[in-house]
C-alpha positions as CSV (number, residue, x, y, z in Angstrom):
1,M,63.3,159.4,-102.3
2,R,67.6,159.0,-101.3
3,K,69.4,157.6,-103.3
4,T,70.0,153.9,-103.1
5,Q,73.3,153.7,-101.2
6,I,76.0,150.6,-100.3
7,L,75.7,150.7,-96.5
8,D,78.3,146.9,-96.5
9,S,79.2,143.7,-98.6
10,V,81.2,140.2,-98.1
11,L,83.0,138.2,-100.5
12,T,81.2,134.3,-99.7
13,P,83.9,131.2,-99.4
14,D,83.0,130.7,-102.8
15,G,83.5,134.2,-104.0
16,R,80.0,135.5,-104.0
17,E,79.8,139.3,-103.4
18,L,76.8,140.1,-99.9
19,V,75.5,143.6,-99.8
20,L,74.0,145.2,-97.6
21,Y,71.7,148.5,-99.1
22,Q,69.9,151.3,-98.4
23,R,66.8,152.7,-99.7
24,D,65.1,155.4,-97.5
25,E,64.0,153.2,-94.5
26,L,63.8,149.9,-97.4
27,F,66.8,147.4,-96.3
28,V,67.7,145.1,-99.3
29,I,70.1,141.6,-99.2
30,R,71.8,141.0,-102.5
31,V,73.9,137.9,-103.4
32,N,75.6,139.2,-106.7
33,D,72.8,141.5,-107.3
34,V,70.4,138.8,-106.8
35,E,68.4,140.3,-104.3
36,L,68.1,137.7,-101.6
37,M,65.7,139.3,-98.5
38,S,64.4,142.3,-98.4
39,S,62.6,144.2,-95.4
40,R,59.4,145.2,-96.8
41,A,58.8,141.0,-97.4
42,Y,59.7,139.8,-94.2
43,G,55.9,137.8,-93.2
44,S,57.3,134.3,-94.6
45,E,60.2,134.7,-92.3
46,E,57.4,135.1,-89.6
47,K,55.6,132.5,-90.7
48,L,58.2,130.0,-90.6
49,A,58.8,130.5,-86.8
50,R,55.1,131.3,-85.3
51,L,54.7,127.5,-88.2
52,G,57.4,125.5,-86.5
53,L,56.1,126.7,-82.9
54,A,53.0,125.7,-83.4
55,V,53.3,122.0,-84.8
56,L,55.9,121.9,-82.1
57,G,53.1,123.1,-79.0
58,P,54.0,124.0,-75.5
59,R,57.2,122.7,-74.7
60,P,58.9,123.4,-71.4
61,A,62.3,125.3,-71.2
62,A,62.3,124.7,-75.3
63,R,65.5,124.8,-77.5
64,T,65.7,126.4,-80.8
65,L,68.0,126.9,-83.4
66,V,67.6,129.2,-86.3
67,G,69.2,128.7,-88.7
68,G,70.2,132.1,-91.0
69,L,70.1,135.0,-89.0
70,G,69.4,137.7,-91.9
71,M,67.3,140.6,-90.4
72,G,66.4,139.4,-88.0
73,F,62.3,138.3,-88.6
74,T,62.5,135.0,-88.0
75,L,64.5,135.4,-84.4
76,R,62.0,138.3,-83.8
77,A,58.9,135.8,-84.0
78,V,60.3,132.9,-82.0
79,L,61.3,135.6,-79.1
80,D,57.5,136.9,-79.3
81,G,56.5,133.0,-79.2
82,L,58.4,132.6,-76.6
83,V,56.6,135.3,-74.3
84,G,56.9,134.2,-70.8
85,Q,59.2,131.8,-71.3
86,D,62.1,132.6,-69.6
87,A,63.6,129.2,-69.3
88,A,63.6,128.9,-73.4
89,E,67.2,128.9,-75.2
90,V,67.3,130.1,-78.9
91,V,70.6,129.7,-80.6
92,V,71.3,131.4,-84.1
93,A,73.5,129.9,-86.4
94,E,75.1,132.5,-88.8
95,L,78.1,132.3,-90.7
96,F,79.0,135.7,-92.0
97,P,80.5,138.3,-88.9
98,T,79.4,140.9,-91.4
99,V,75.6,139.9,-91.1
100,V,75.3,139.5,-87.2
101,N,77.3,143.2,-88.0
102,W,74.2,144.6,-89.0
103,N,71.8,143.1,-87.3
104,R,73.5,144.5,-84.3
105,T,73.8,148.4,-86.3
106,W,72.0,149.2,-89.1
107,L,69.2,146.3,-89.0
108,S,69.0,146.6,-85.5
109,R,65.2,148.7,-85.3
110,L,63.5,146.8,-87.8
111,A,62.9,143.6,-85.2
112,N,63.0,145.4,-82.5
113,H,66.6,144.4,-81.5
114,P,66.3,140.9,-81.0
115,L,70.0,140.0,-80.6
116,E,69.4,142.0,-77.0
117,D,67.0,139.3,-75.8
118,P,68.9,138.1,-73.0
119,R,67.7,133.8,-74.2
120,V,69.1,133.9,-77.7
121,Q,73.1,133.1,-78.1
122,V,74.9,133.6,-81.9
123,V,77.4,131.5,-82.5
124,E,79.1,132.6,-86.1
125,V,79.7,128.9,-87.4
126,D,77.7,127.0,-90.7
127,V,74.6,126.2,-89.4
128,G,75.1,122.2,-91.0
129,H,78.8,121.7,-88.6
130,L,77.0,123.2,-86.1
131,L,73.9,120.3,-86.6
132,A,76.5,117.7,-87.8
133,G,77.8,118.0,-84.1
134,S,74.5,118.3,-82.1
135,T,72.2,115.2,-81.4
136,Q,69.1,115.7,-79.4
137,A,69.8,118.8,-78.9
138,F,66.7,121.0,-80.1
139,D,63.6,120.7,-80.4
140,L,62.3,123.0,-82.9
141,V,65.0,123.8,-85.4
142,L,64.2,127.0,-88.3
143,L,66.3,126.7,-91.6
144,D,66.3,129.7,-93.4
145,V,69.7,129.9,-94.8
146,D,68.9,130.9,-98.8
147,N,66.8,129.9,-101.3
148,G,65.4,126.3,-100.6
149,P,67.0,123.3,-101.7
150,E,68.2,125.5,-104.5
151,P,71.5,127.2,-103.0
152,L,72.0,130.8,-104.0
153,T,74.3,132.2,-100.9
154,I,76.6,129.3,-100.9
155,D,76.9,126.1,-102.7
156,A,77.5,124.0,-99.5
157,N,74.1,124.9,-98.1
158,R,73.2,121.7,-101.0
159,Y,74.3,119.5,-98.4
160,L,71.4,119.9,-95.9
161,Y,68.3,119.4,-98.2
162,T,70.2,115.8,-98.7
163,P,69.3,112.5,-97.5
164,R,72.6,113.3,-95.6
165,G,71.8,116.4,-94.4
166,I,67.9,115.3,-93.4
167,A,69.3,112.8,-91.6
168,T,71.7,114.5,-89.2
169,L,68.8,117.5,-88.3
170,R,66.6,114.2,-87.5
171,N,69.5,113.6,-85.6
172,A,70.1,117.1,-84.0
173,L,66.1,116.8,-82.6
174,R,64.5,115.4,-79.3
175,P,61.6,113.1,-79.6
176,G,59.2,114.7,-81.5
177,G,61.0,117.3,-82.5
178,V,60.4,119.9,-85.1
179,A,61.9,121.2,-88.0
180,A,60.7,124.0,-90.6
181,V,62.5,124.4,-93.8
182,W,62.3,128.4,-95.6
183,S,62.0,127.9,-99.9
184,A,61.4,130.5,-101.9
185,S,59.4,128.1,-103.9
186,H,58.0,124.6,-103.7
187,D,59.7,121.5,-104.4
188,V,58.2,118.0,-104.3
189,H,61.3,116.1,-104.5
190,F,62.5,117.7,-101.4
191,A,59.5,117.6,-99.6
192,N,59.7,113.3,-100.0
193,R,63.5,112.7,-99.1
194,L,62.2,115.2,-96.0
195,H,59.0,112.6,-95.0
196,R,62.0,109.3,-96.4
197,G,64.3,110.6,-94.0
198,G,61.7,109.8,-90.8
199,F,59.7,113.2,-90.8
200,E,55.5,114.0,-91.1
201,V,55.8,116.2,-93.4
202,E,53.4,119.2,-93.7
203,V,53.6,122.1,-97.1
204,H,52.5,125.5,-96.5
205,Q,52.3,128.1,-99.0
206,V,52.4,131.7,-97.1
207,A,52.6,135.4,-98.2
208,A,56.4,137.0,-98.6
209,R,54.6,139.9,-97.7
210,P,52.9,141.0,-94.0
211,G,49.0,141.7,-94.5
212,G,49.2,138.2,-97.0
213,K,50.6,140.2,-99.7
214,G,53.5,139.3,-102.0
215,D,54.8,136.6,-103.8
216,R,54.5,133.1,-102.0
217,H,56.8,131.0,-100.6
218,V,57.0,127.5,-99.0
219,I,57.1,126.4,-94.9
220,F,58.3,122.7,-95.0
221,V,57.3,121.9,-91.9
222,G,58.9,118.0,-90.6
223,R,57.7,116.6,-87.1
224,K,60.5,113.5,-86.3
225,N,58.7,110.4,-86.2
226,V,60.0,107.6,-83.8
227,M,61.8,105.1,-85.8
């Protein structure tokens, strides 16, 4: 067994340290020494994409926004769910250029090189800012930018889970569009805010790891209501 090594690190805008570790074939990203994600526990990231696509249903030339690149597992699941749909577009909003670089180097093979797919466009920007500048631009929005409604990476992410943030999210969706939000745990208040904000809401508990193993995470899925 090899010793755990630090491959790279970066400071977040509010001074937290985002670090990429490796031990043998295991990769871990930590924020201020709290585990944010692991290459061993990606089942719920895949379910985020699959549940969102399932609720959306078939839609020609669907345009998807993935908020938060992570280790690329959500993006890979989106691409696999859009097999044969060459006209589909997938925009990835990632705040940290360093994380994009990790996914082009050390992490690339973990999710079978999703950034090499020609349907993918990476935008190095805060997903909240991108949503705020988008009106009926996306059929599907997948958010995995933090630990859910209780932000861990940067405090600014808290806005996404407020009534104003939910209104911004809804405005960015096309009619009948779908938003899916990853969370480390259930938050009934957030589910209620989504409902009040004009979404038909489903809450799914899913396994953190593939094969139904590990802790349980939560996926909030909301279809945009006609109001």
